[in-house]
A tleap script that builds the chain and sets N, CA, C and O, in Angstrom:
source leaprc.protein.ff14SB
mol = sequence {
  NMET VAL ILE ASP LEU THR ASP LYS GLU PHE
  GLU GLN LYS VAL ILE LYS SER ASP VAL PRO
  VAL LEU VAL ASP LEU TRP ALA PRO TRP CYS
  GLY PRO CYS ARG MET ILE ALA PRO ILE VAL
  ASP LYS LEU SER GLU LYS TYR SER GLY LYS
  PHE LYS PHE PHE ARG LEU ASN VAL ASP GLU
  ASN PRO GLN THR ALA ALA ARG TYR ARG VAL
  MET SER ILE PRO THR LEU MET PHE PHE LYS
  GLY GLY ALA ALA VAL ASP THR VAL VAL GLY
  ALA VAL PRO GLU LYS VAL ILE ALA PRO LYS
  ILE ASP ALA LEU CLEU
}
set mol.1.N position { -10.715 3.013 -5.353 }
set mol.1.CA position { -10.633 4.010 -4.309 }
set mol.1.C position { -9.612 3.566 -3.255 }
set mol.1.O position { -9.596 2.410 -2.832 }
set mol.2.N position { -8.775 4.499 -2.847 }
set mol.2.CA position { -7.781 4.232 -1.817 }
set mol.2.C position { -8.374 4.670 -0.477 }
set mol.2.O position { -8.843 5.800 -0.337 }
set mol.3.N position { -8.348 3.773 0.496 }
set mol.3.CA position { -8.959 4.014 1.805 }
set mol.3.C position { -7.873 4.258 2.841 }
set mol.3.O position { -6.881 3.531 2.889 }
set mol.4.N position { -8.058 5.289 3.678 }
set mol.4.CA position { -7.118 5.547 4.767 }
set mol.4.C position { -7.209 4.415 5.784 }
set mol.4.O position { -8.294 3.915 6.082 }
set mol.5.N position { -6.059 4.022 6.308 }
set mol.5.CA position { -5.941 2.870 7.192 }
set mol.5.C position { -5.224 3.277 8.475 }
set mol.5.O position { -4.371 4.164 8.458 }
set mol.6.N position { -5.571 2.629 9.587 }
set mol.6.CA position { -4.878 2.869 10.854 }
set mol.6.C position { -4.254 1.555 11.340 }
set mol.6.O position { -4.581 0.471 10.858 }
set mol.7.N position { -3.347 1.692 12.309 }
set mol.7.CA position { -2.735 0.502 12.914 }
set mol.7.C position { -3.806 -0.447 13.450 }
set mol.7.O position { -3.700 -1.663 13.292 }
set mol.8.N position { -4.843 0.118 14.089 }
set mol.8.CA position { -5.890 -0.703 14.705 }
set mol.8.C position { -6.670 -1.521 13.675 }
set mol.8.O position { -7.118 -2.628 13.976 }
set mol.9.N position { -6.834 -0.986 12.464 }
set mol.9.CA position { -7.606 -1.658 11.418 }
set mol.9.C position { -6.780 -2.623 10.572 }
set mol.9.O position { -7.332 -3.420 9.813 }
set mol.10.N position { -5.466 -2.550 10.704 }
set mol.10.CA position { -4.579 -3.282 9.807 }
set mol.10.C position { -4.866 -4.780 9.757 }
set mol.10.O position { -4.999 -5.358 8.678 }
set mol.11.N position { -4.957 -5.390 10.907 }
set mol.11.CA position { -5.196 -6.844 10.979 }
set mol.11.C position { -6.475 -7.229 10.236 }
set mol.11.O position { -6.473 -8.142 9.410 }
set mol.12.N position { -7.553 -6.533 10.536 }
set mol.12.CA position { -8.854 -6.871 9.955 }
set mol.12.C position { -8.911 -6.591 8.454 }
set mol.12.O position { -9.391 -7.425 7.686 }
set mol.13.N position { -8.425 -5.426 8.034 }
set mol.13.CA position { -8.597 -5.015 6.648 }
set mol.13.C position { -7.526 -5.530 5.697 }
set mol.13.O position { -7.792 -5.700 4.507 }
set mol.14.N position { -6.326 -5.782 6.196 }
set mol.14.CA position { -5.231 -6.224 5.323 }
set mol.14.C position { -4.934 -7.711 5.508 }
set mol.14.O position { -5.018 -8.486 4.556 }
set mol.15.N position { -4.591 -8.102 6.717 }
set mol.15.CA position { -4.192 -9.493 6.985 }
set mol.15.C position { -5.345 -10.459 6.709 }
set mol.15.O position { -5.125 -11.546 6.174 }
set mol.16.N position { -6.563 -10.075 7.067 }
set mol.16.CA position { -7.711 -10.970 6.895 }
set mol.16.C position { -8.460 -10.752 5.579 }
set mol.16.O position { -9.539 -11.314 5.388 }
set mol.17.N position { -7.914 -9.957 4.684 }
set mol.17.CA position { -8.581 -9.669 3.409 }
set mol.17.C position { -8.650 -10.920 2.545 }
set mol.17.O position { -7.707 -11.710 2.500 }
set mol.18.N position { -9.777 -11.089 1.861 }
set mol.18.CA position { -9.934 -12.247 0.979 }
set mol.18.C position { -9.446 -11.955 -0.441 }
set mol.18.O position { -9.465 -12.842 -1.294 }
set mol.19.N position { -9.014 -10.734 -0.697 }
set mol.19.CA position { -8.398 -10.379 -1.983 }
set mol.19.C position { -7.036 -9.746 -1.702 }
set mol.19.O position { -6.791 -9.277 -0.590 }
set mol.20.N position { -6.148 -9.727 -2.699 }
set mol.20.CA position { -4.838 -9.098 -2.482 }
set mol.20.C position { -4.976 -7.616 -2.124 }
set mol.20.O position { -5.963 -6.964 -2.467 }
set mol.21.N position { -3.961 -7.105 -1.427 }
set mol.21.CA position { -3.998 -5.734 -0.908 }
set mol.21.C position { -2.685 -5.015 -1.219 }
set mol.21.O position { -1.605 -5.600 -1.149 }
set mol.22.N position { -2.809 -3.722 -1.567 }
set mol.22.CA position { -1.645 -2.840 -1.662 }
set mol.22.C position { -1.794 -1.804 -0.560 }
set mol.22.O position { -2.838 -1.163 -0.441 }
set mol.23.N position { -0.745 -1.639 0.252 }
set mol.23.CA position { -0.735 -0.611 1.293 }
set mol.23.C position { 0.344 0.408 0.942 }
set mol.23.O position { 1.519 0.066 0.808 }
set mol.24.N position { -0.072 1.658 0.794 }
set mol.24.CA position { 0.826 2.774 0.512 }
set mol.24.C position { 1.183 3.419 1.845 }
set mol.24.O position { 0.351 4.089 2.458 }
set mol.25.N position { 2.420 3.216 2.294 }
set mol.25.CA position { 2.887 3.813 3.548 }
set mol.25.C position { 3.515 5.164 3.203 }
set mol.25.O position { 4.433 5.241 2.387 }
set mol.26.N position { 3.010 6.229 3.832 }
set mol.26.CA position { 3.379 7.581 3.435 }
set mol.26.C position { 3.334 8.537 4.624 }
set mol.26.O position { 2.980 8.143 5.736 }
set mol.27.N position { 3.695 9.797 4.381 }
set mol.27.CA position { 3.535 10.871 5.356 }
set mol.27.C position { 3.269 12.167 4.592 }
set mol.27.O position { 3.746 12.327 3.468 }
set mol.28.N position { 2.517 13.092 5.185 }
set mol.28.CA position { 2.141 14.323 4.483 }
set mol.28.C position { 3.331 15.187 4.051 }
set mol.28.O position { 3.239 15.900 3.052 }
set mol.29.N position { 4.440 15.134 4.785 }
set mol.29.CA position { 5.610 15.964 4.485 }
set mol.29.C position { 6.500 15.377 3.395 }
set mol.29.O position { 7.475 16.008 2.985 }
set mol.30.N position { 6.177 14.194 2.930 }
set mol.30.CA position { 7.034 13.441 1.999 }
set mol.30.C position { 6.686 13.796 0.548 }
set mol.30.O position { 5.609 13.446 0.065 }
set mol.31.N position { 7.589 14.484 -0.140 }
set mol.31.CA position { 7.374 14.864 -1.533 }
set mol.31.C position { 7.151 13.684 -2.469 }
set mol.31.O position { 6.171 13.672 -3.215 }
set mol.32.N position { 8.045 12.681 -2.447 }
set mol.32.CA position { 7.839 11.510 -3.319 }
set mol.32.C position { 6.519 10.783 -3.030 }
set mol.32.O position { 5.936 10.177 -3.929 }
set mol.33.N position { 6.052 10.843 -1.785 }
set mol.33.CA position { 4.761 10.222 -1.443 }
set mol.33.C position { 3.626 10.909 -2.201 }
set mol.33.O position { 2.705 10.260 -2.696 }
set mol.34.N position { 3.713 12.236 -2.278 }
set mol.34.CA position { 2.689 12.992 -3.007 }
set mol.34.C position { 2.781 12.728 -4.511 }
set mol.34.O position { 1.781 12.818 -5.222 }
set mol.35.N position { 3.983 12.402 -4.989 }
set mol.35.CA position { 4.150 12.101 -6.415 }
set mol.35.C position { 3.523 10.753 -6.777 }
set mol.35.O position { 2.949 10.607 -7.856 }
set mol.36.N position { 3.629 9.784 -5.892 }
set mol.36.CA position { 3.140 8.433 -6.203 }
set mol.36.C position { 1.639 8.287 -5.923 }
set mol.36.O position { 0.995 7.390 -6.468 }
set mol.37.N position { 1.085 9.151 -5.086 }
set mol.37.CA position { -0.330 9.036 -4.707 }
set mol.37.C position { -1.283 8.995 -5.905 }
set mol.37.O position { -2.180 8.152 -5.921 }
set mol.38.N position { -1.128 9.873 -6.916 }
set mol.38.CA position { -2.059 9.807 -8.058 }
set mol.38.C position { -1.946 8.497 -8.851 }
set mol.38.O position { -2.927 8.040 -9.438 }
set mol.39.N position { -0.767 7.905 -8.866 }
set mol.39.CA position { -0.571 6.621 -9.555 }
set mol.39.C position { -1.336 5.526 -8.812 }
set mol.39.O position { -2.022 4.711 -9.428 }
set mol.40.N position { -1.212 5.516 -7.485 }
set mol.40.CA position { -1.923 4.527 -6.675 }
set mol.40.C position { -3.435 4.730 -6.815 }
set mol.40.O position { -4.191 3.762 -6.901 }
set mol.41.N position { -3.870 5.998 -6.838 }
set mol.41.CA position { -5.293 6.292 -7.025 }
set mol.41.C position { -5.790 5.734 -8.360 }
set mol.41.O position { -6.852 5.115 -8.421 }
set mol.42.N position { -5.022 5.954 -9.421 }
set mol.42.CA position { -5.400 5.473 -10.762 }
set mol.42.C position { -5.491 3.944 -10.786 }
set mol.42.O position { -6.436 3.379 -11.336 }
set mol.43.N position { -4.505 3.286 -10.188 }
set mol.43.CA position { -4.505 1.821 -10.160 }
set mol.43.C position { -5.669 1.283 -9.330 }
set mol.43.O position { -6.211 0.221 -9.635 }
set mol.44.N position { -6.053 2.011 -8.283 }
set mol.44.CA position { -7.176 1.553 -7.455 }
set mol.44.C position { -8.474 1.555 -8.256 }
set mol.44.O position { -9.350 0.723 -8.019 }
set mol.45.N position { -8.600 2.473 -9.191 }
set mol.45.CA position { -9.779 2.493 -10.061 }
set mol.45.C position { -9.712 1.339 -11.066 }
set mol.45.O position { -10.704 0.649 -11.303 }
set mol.46.N position { -8.531 1.143 -11.648 }
set mol.46.CA position { -8.340 0.100 -12.663 }
set mol.46.C position { -8.612 -1.303 -12.107 }
set mol.46.O position { -9.191 -2.148 -12.789 }
set mol.47.N position { -8.189 -1.537 -10.871 }
set mol.47.CA position { -8.304 -2.874 -10.278 }
set mol.47.C position { -9.440 -2.967 -9.248 }
set mol.47.O position { -9.453 -3.867 -8.408 }
set mol.48.N position { -10.373 -2.042 -9.321 }
set mol.48.CA position { -11.497 -2.023 -8.385 }
set mol.48.C position { -12.236 -3.362 -8.373 }
set mol.48.O position { -12.590 -3.897 -9.423 }
set mol.49.N position { -12.463 -3.898 -7.160 }
set mol.49.CA position { -13.164 -5.163 -7.012 }
set mol.49.C position { -12.260 -6.380 -7.024 }
set mol.49.O position { -12.658 -7.451 -6.565 }
set mol.50.N position { -11.033 -6.231 -7.549 }
set mol.50.CA position { -10.097 -7.358 -7.620 }
set mol.50.C position { -8.948 -7.225 -6.628 }
set mol.50.O position { -8.289 -8.207 -6.288 }
set mol.51.N position { -8.720 -5.998 -6.170 }
set mol.51.CA position { -7.574 -5.672 -5.335 }
set mol.51.C position { -8.010 -4.567 -4.392 }
set mol.51.O position { -8.784 -3.698 -4.793 }
set mol.52.N position { -7.538 -4.570 -3.146 }
set mol.52.CA position { -7.858 -3.494 -2.205 }
set mol.52.C position { -6.643 -2.572 -2.075 }
set mol.52.O position { -5.498 -3.021 -2.111 }
set mol.53.N position { -6.917 -1.277 -1.922 }
set mol.53.CA position { -5.865 -0.274 -1.812 }
set mol.53.C position { -6.073 0.545 -0.552 }
set mol.53.O position { -7.153 1.086 -0.316 }
set mol.54.N position { -5.013 0.630 0.261 }
set mol.54.CA position { -5.060 1.395 1.495 }
set mol.54.C position { -3.871 2.337 1.564 }
set mol.54.O position { -2.818 2.080 0.980 }
set mol.55.N position { -4.060 3.445 2.298 }
set mol.55.CA position { -2.991 4.411 2.526 }
set mol.55.C position { -2.817 4.525 4.034 }
set mol.55.O position { -3.781 4.782 4.756 }
set mol.56.N position { -1.575 4.333 4.517 }
set mol.56.CA position { -1.289 4.363 5.947 }
set mol.56.C position { -0.284 5.473 6.244 }
set mol.56.O position { 0.857 5.424 5.784 }
set mol.57.N position { -0.710 6.469 7.011 }
set mol.57.CA position { 0.164 7.571 7.415 }
set mol.57.C position { 1.094 7.046 8.519 }
set mol.57.O position { 0.636 6.723 9.615 }
set mol.58.N position { 2.394 6.964 8.230 }
set mol.58.CA position { 3.337 6.359 9.183 }
set mol.58.C position { 3.581 7.239 10.403 }
set mol.58.O position { 3.979 6.735 11.453 }
set mol.59.N position { 3.349 8.548 10.282 }
set mol.59.CA position { 3.508 9.424 11.446 }
set mol.59.C position { 2.400 9.172 12.472 }
set mol.59.O position { 2.646 9.193 13.678 }
set mol.60.N position { 1.185 8.934 11.984 }
set mol.60.CA position { 0.041 8.700 12.866 }
set mol.60.C position { -0.108 7.236 13.253 }
set mol.60.O position { -0.791 6.921 14.228 }
set mol.61.N position { 0.523 6.341 12.503 }
set mol.61.CA position { 0.387 4.888 12.724 }
set mol.61.C position { 1.753 4.212 12.657 }
set mol.61.O position { 2.037 3.478 11.710 }
set mol.62.N position { 2.599 4.457 13.654 }
set mol.62.CA position { 3.967 3.941 13.604 }
set mol.62.C position { 4.103 2.431 13.844 }
set mol.62.O position { 5.119 1.845 13.471 }
set mol.63.N position { 3.111 1.797 14.453 }
set mol.63.CA position { 3.240 0.370 14.782 }
set mol.63.C position { 3.389 -0.505 13.543 }
set mol.63.O position { 4.240 -1.393 13.505 }
set mol.64.N position { 2.565 -0.255 12.534 }
set mol.64.CA position { 2.625 -1.076 11.323 }
set mol.64.C position { 3.948 -0.868 10.603 }
set mol.64.O position { 4.560 -1.830 10.138 }
set mol.65.N position { 4.390 0.375 10.506 }
set mol.65.CA position { 5.673 0.666 9.856 }
set mol.65.C position { 6.820 -0.033 10.591 }
set mol.65.O position { 7.729 -0.574 9.960 }
set mol.66.N position { 6.774 -0.019 11.907 }
set mol.66.CA position { 7.820 -0.691 12.699 }
set mol.66.C position { 7.734 -2.203 12.533 }
set mol.66.O position { 8.758 -2.876 12.415 }
set mol.67.N position { 6.524 -2.733 12.524 }
set mol.67.CA position { 6.330 -4.180 12.394 }
set mol.67.C position { 6.950 -4.721 11.104 }
set mol.67.O position { 7.529 -5.807 11.086 }
set mol.68.N position { 6.817 -3.942 10.024 }
set mol.68.CA position { 7.335 -4.389 8.731 }
set mol.68.C position { 8.676 -3.745 8.376 }
set mol.68.O position { 9.124 -3.816 7.232 }
set mol.69.N position { 9.313 -3.114 9.371 }
set mol.69.CA position { 10.640 -2.524 9.223 }
set mol.69.C position { 10.736 -1.555 8.039 }
set mol.69.O position { 11.689 -1.592 7.261 }
set mol.70.N position { 9.736 -0.698 7.926 }
set mol.70.CA position { 9.737 0.305 6.871 }
set mol.70.C position { 10.716 1.407 7.261 }
set mol.70.O position { 10.527 2.089 8.268 }
set mol.71.N position { 11.766 1.575 6.452 }
set mol.71.CA position { 12.822 2.531 6.765 }
set mol.71.C position { 12.713 3.821 5.959 }
set mol.71.O position { 13.218 4.860 6.386 }
set mol.72.N position { 12.063 3.770 4.804 }
set mol.72.CA position { 11.896 4.979 4.009 }
set mol.72.C position { 10.543 4.942 3.317 }
set mol.72.O position { 9.965 3.880 3.089 }
set mol.73.N position { 10.055 6.137 2.990 }
set mol.73.CA position { 8.751 6.237 2.350 }
set mol.73.C position { 8.894 7.075 1.083 }
set mol.73.O position { 9.802 7.902 1.001 }
set mol.74.N position { 8.030 6.884 0.105 }
set mol.74.CA position { 6.903 5.956 0.127 }
set mol.74.C position { 7.356 4.502 0.007 }
set mol.74.O position { 8.324 4.186 -0.684 }
set mol.75.N position { 6.635 3.639 0.695 }
set mol.75.CA position { 6.802 2.195 0.559 }
set mol.75.C position { 5.444 1.613 0.202 }
set mol.75.O position { 4.450 1.860 0.886 }
set mol.76.N position { 5.413 0.844 -0.869 }
set mol.76.CA position { 4.208 0.115 -1.252 }
set mol.76.C position { 4.408 -1.329 -0.860 }
set mol.76.O position { 5.366 -1.967 -1.295 }
set mol.77.N position { 3.513 -1.852 -0.042 }
set mol.77.CA position { 3.592 -3.251 0.373 }
set mol.77.C position { 2.409 -4.008 -0.206 }
set mol.77.O position { 1.275 -3.531 -0.184 }
set mol.78.N position { 2.691 -5.188 -0.722 }
set mol.78.CA position { 1.675 -6.037 -1.338 }
set mol.78.C position { 1.434 -7.236 -0.436 }
set mol.78.O position { 2.376 -7.902 -0.009 }
set mol.79.N position { 0.160 -7.508 -0.147 }
set mol.79.CA position { -0.223 -8.608 0.727 }
set mol.79.C position { -1.153 -9.558 -0.015 }
set mol.79.O position { -2.019 -9.139 -0.783 }
set mol.80.N position { -0.952 -10.840 0.236 }
set mol.80.CA position { -1.869 -11.858 -0.295 }
set mol.80.C position { -1.948 -12.974 0.737 }
set mol.80.O position { -0.925 -13.435 1.244 }
set mol.81.N position { -3.163 -13.403 1.044 }
set mol.81.CA position { -3.348 -14.472 2.019 }
set mol.81.C position { -2.808 -14.139 3.390 }
set mol.81.O position { -2.389 -15.034 4.125 }
set mol.82.N position { -2.811 -12.869 3.747 }
set mol.82.CA position { -2.366 -12.458 5.071 }
set mol.82.C position { -0.874 -12.241 5.205 }
set mol.82.O position { -0.399 -11.892 6.286 }
set mol.83.N position { -0.117 -12.439 4.125 }
set mol.83.CA position { 1.339 -12.299 4.192 }
set mol.83.C position { 1.825 -11.185 3.278 }
set mol.83.O position { 1.263 -10.954 2.207 }
set mol.84.N position { 2.875 -10.499 3.714 }
set mol.84.CA position { 3.537 -9.512 2.861 }
set mol.84.C position { 4.330 -10.287 1.814 }
set mol.84.O position { 5.221 -11.063 2.158 }
set mol.85.N position { 4.011 -10.081 0.543 }
set mol.85.CA position { 4.644 -10.869 -0.520 }
set mol.85.C position { 5.548 -10.051 -1.429 }
set mol.85.O position { 6.335 -10.623 -2.182 }
set mol.86.N position { 5.455 -8.723 -1.377 }
set mol.86.CA position { 6.307 -7.889 -2.225 }
set mol.86.C position { 6.329 -6.474 -1.668 }
set mol.86.O position { 5.418 -6.066 -0.949 }
set mol.87.N position { 7.376 -5.730 -2.005 }
set mol.87.CA position { 7.533 -4.358 -1.540 }
set mol.87.C position { 8.207 -3.530 -2.624 }
set mol.87.O position { 9.111 -4.000 -3.316 }
set mol.88.N position { 7.754 -2.293 -2.759 }
set mol.88.CA position { 8.400 -1.328 -3.646 }
set mol.88.C position { 8.682 -0.085 -2.818 }
set mol.88.O position { 7.788 0.433 -2.149 }
set mol.89.N position { 9.928 0.400 -2.859 }
set mol.89.CA position { 10.295 1.589 -2.107 }
set mol.89.C position { 10.622 2.713 -3.087 }
set mol.89.O position { 11.346 2.515 -4.064 }
set mol.90.N position { 10.075 3.893 -2.807 }
set mol.90.CA position { 10.351 5.064 -3.632 }
set mol.90.C position { 9.228 5.364 -4.597 }
set mol.90.O position { 8.305 4.571 -4.778 }
set mol.91.N position { 9.330 6.540 -5.218 }
set mol.91.CA position { 8.333 6.973 -6.197 }
set mol.91.C position { 8.658 6.318 -7.530 }
set mol.91.O position { 9.555 6.762 -8.248 }
set mol.92.N position { 7.934 5.277 -7.852 }
set mol.92.CA position { 8.172 4.528 -9.084 }
set mol.92.C position { 6.995 4.734 -10.036 }
set mol.92.O position { 5.896 5.073 -9.595 }
set mol.93.N position { 7.215 4.532 -11.336 }
set mol.93.CA position { 6.115 4.711 -12.290 }
set mol.93.C position { 5.114 3.557 -12.248 }
set mol.93.O position { 5.376 2.491 -11.691 }
set mol.94.N position { 3.963 3.813 -12.858 }
set mol.94.CA position { 2.893 2.809 -12.920 }
set mol.94.C position { 3.378 1.494 -13.530 }
set mol.94.O position { 2.944 0.420 -13.113 }
set mol.95.N position { 4.273 1.574 -14.515 }
set mol.95.CA position { 4.743 0.365 -15.199 }
set mol.95.C position { 5.533 -0.564 -14.271 }
set mol.95.O position { 5.740 -1.732 -14.599 }
set mol.96.N position { 5.968 -0.062 -13.135 }
set mol.96.CA position { 6.648 -0.905 -12.138 }
set mol.96.C position { 5.627 -1.551 -11.202 }
set mol.96.O position { 5.797 -2.700 -10.793 }
set mol.97.N position { 4.571 -0.817 -10.864 }
set mol.97.CA position { 3.591 -1.283 -9.883 }
set mol.97.C position { 2.566 -2.246 -10.485 }
set mol.97.O position { 2.262 -3.277 -9.887 }
set mol.98.N position { 2.036 -1.919 -11.658 }
set mol.98.CA position { 0.960 -2.718 -12.267 }
set mol.98.C position { 1.324 -4.194 -12.452 }
set mol.98.O position { 0.496 -5.056 -12.159 }
set mol.99.N position { 2.537 -4.520 -12.930 }
set mol.99.CA position { 2.868 -5.955 -13.077 }
set mol.99.C position { 2.884 -6.710 -11.744 }
set mol.99.O position { 2.576 -7.901 -11.697 }
set mol.100.N position { 3.242 -6.012 -10.668 }
set mol.100.CA position { 3.250 -6.659 -9.347 }
set mol.100.C position { 1.821 -6.968 -8.906 }
set mol.100.O position { 1.569 -7.996 -8.278 }
set mol.101.N position { 0.882 -6.070 -9.238 }
set mol.101.CA position { -0.525 -6.311 -8.940 }
set mol.101.C position { -1.022 -7.488 -9.778 }
set mol.101.O position { -1.654 -8.409 -9.260 }
set mol.102.N position { -0.728 -7.448 -11.083 }
set mol.102.CA position { -1.155 -8.520 -11.984 }
set mol.102.C position { -0.657 -9.893 -11.525 }
set mol.102.O position { -1.361 -10.895 -11.655 }
set mol.103.N position { 0.560 -9.925 -10.989 }
set mol.103.CA position { 1.154 -11.193 -10.544 }
set mol.103.C position { 0.406 -11.802 -9.358 }
set mol.103.O position { 0.484 -13.010 -9.131 }
set mol.104.N position { -0.310 -10.982 -8.609 }
set mol.104.CA position { -1.009 -11.459 -7.417 }
set mol.104.C position { -2.477 -11.796 -7.683 }
set mol.104.O position { -3.165 -12.301 -6.796 }
set mol.105.N position { -2.955 -11.525 -8.880 }
set mol.105.CA position { -4.352 -11.805 -9.195 }
set mol.105.C position { -4.550 -13.245 -9.641 }
set mol.105.O position { -5.672 -13.648 -9.945 }
savepdb mol mol.pdb
quit
């Protein structure tokens, strides 16, 4: 399950997470964001319990996007041990995202 995230929750839910995290940075008006959302949803089911999945609306939560210098969306950011360890920009297929998740497990 992909959980909606806010700037205020970011530190607690992502940085302090004891398992790796994928954050989908998106906006409602973004077509490619809507294309990648079902892929992220599917992966969240596949990796349930081993990986956390969050969705952050950059229009409503600009601080996190600015902090990580997100210039275009969708951006998928991967975190492990409190650090951003990988990033994917754009609507990419599952075969691009899944190996990055596997590498962090």
